[in-house]
C-alpha positions as CSV (number, residue, x, y, z in Angstrom):
1,M,-153.8,86.6,-189.6
2,A,-151.3,84.6,-191.6
3,M,-151.2,80.9,-190.8
4,T,-148.6,78.2,-191.2
5,R,-149.4,74.7,-192.0
6,T,-148.4,72.4,-189.2
7,Q,-148.6,68.7,-189.0
8,I,-149.2,66.9,-185.6
9,Y,-149.8,63.4,-184.6
10,L,-152.9,62.6,-182.6
11,T,-154.1,59.3,-181.1
12,E,-157.1,57.8,-182.9
13,E,-159.3,58.7,-179.9
14,Q,-158.1,62.3,-179.9
15,R,-158.9,62.6,-183.6
16,R,-162.4,61.1,-183.1
17,Q,-163.2,63.4,-180.2
18,I,-162.0,66.5,-182.1
19,H,-164.0,65.4,-185.1
20,R,-167.2,65.0,-183.0
21,L,-166.6,68.4,-181.5
22,A,-166.1,70.0,-184.9
23,E,-169.3,68.5,-186.2
24,A,-171.3,69.5,-183.2
25,Q,-170.0,73.1,-183.4
26,H,-170.2,73.3,-187.2
27,K,-166.5,74.0,-187.4
28,T,-163.5,72.4,-189.1
29,M,-161.2,70.2,-187.1
30,A,-158.5,72.8,-187.7
31,Q,-160.6,75.5,-186.1
32,V,-161.3,73.3,-183.0
33,I,-157.6,72.6,-182.7
34,R,-156.6,76.3,-183.1
35,E,-159.1,77.3,-180.5
36,A,-157.8,74.6,-178.1
37,V,-154.2,75.8,-178.7
38,E,-155.2,79.4,-178.1
39,E,-156.9,78.6,-174.8
40,Y,-153.9,76.6,-173.7
41,L,-151.5,79.4,-174.5
42,I,-153.7,81.9,-172.7
43,K,-153.8,79.7,-169.6
44,Q,-150.0,79.2,-169.8
45,M,-149.5,83.0,-170.1
46,D,-151.8,83.6,-167.1
47,T,-149.8,81.0,-165.1
48,E,-146.5,82.6,-166.1
49,N,-147.8,86.0,-165.1
50,L,-148.8,84.7,-161.7
51,R,-145.3,83.2,-161.2
52,K,-143.8,86.6,-162.1
53,A,-146.0,88.2,-159.6
54,S,-144.5,85.9,-156.9
55,V,-147.8,84.1,-156.6
56,N,-147.8,80.3,-156.5
57,P,-150.7,79.1,-158.8
58,T,-150.5,75.6,-157.2
59,D,-151.1,77.0,-153.7
60,P,-154.1,75.2,-152.2
61,L,-155.4,78.5,-150.9
62,W,-156.6,79.2,-154.5
63,D,-159.1,76.4,-154.0
64,I,-161.1,78.5,-151.5
65,I,-162.0,81.1,-154.1
66,G,-165.7,80.8,-154.7
67,L,-166.1,78.3,-151.9
68,G,-168.8,80.3,-150.2
69,A,-170.7,81.1,-153.4
70,S,-174.4,81.3,-152.6
71,G,-175.8,82.3,-155.9
72,I,-177.2,85.5,-154.4
73,T,-176.6,88.2,-156.9
74,D,-178.2,91.2,-155.1
75,G,-176.7,90.7,-151.6
76,S,-175.3,94.2,-151.4
77,V,-178.8,95.7,-151.9
78,H,-180.9,93.2,-149.9
79,H,-178.4,92.2,-147.2
80,D,-181.0,92.5,-144.4
81,R,-183.2,90.0,-146.2
82,D,-180.4,87.5,-146.8
83,I,-178.7,87.8,-143.4
84,Y,-181.6,88.4,-141.0
85,D,-184.5,87.0,-143.0
86,E,-186.1,90.5,-143.1
87,D,-187.7,92.2,-146.1
């Protein structure tokens, strides 16, 4: 993929944190920034797609997703055990 040189201004703290991440992940600062921009763009695209689907991504009902997560991964197979304490 062809890349274009782009200059941005960061606060000193942002630059320090990006530098720490880059060192910890054995990457360049440019790689860390590109990955962050890519994640941001994907998130924005997902949000835009939700808006187009007439779904409000800020609706508080979205907060209930995963609320009842129990950590049980085989509940469909062993539902008697999990619901009725039977083997």
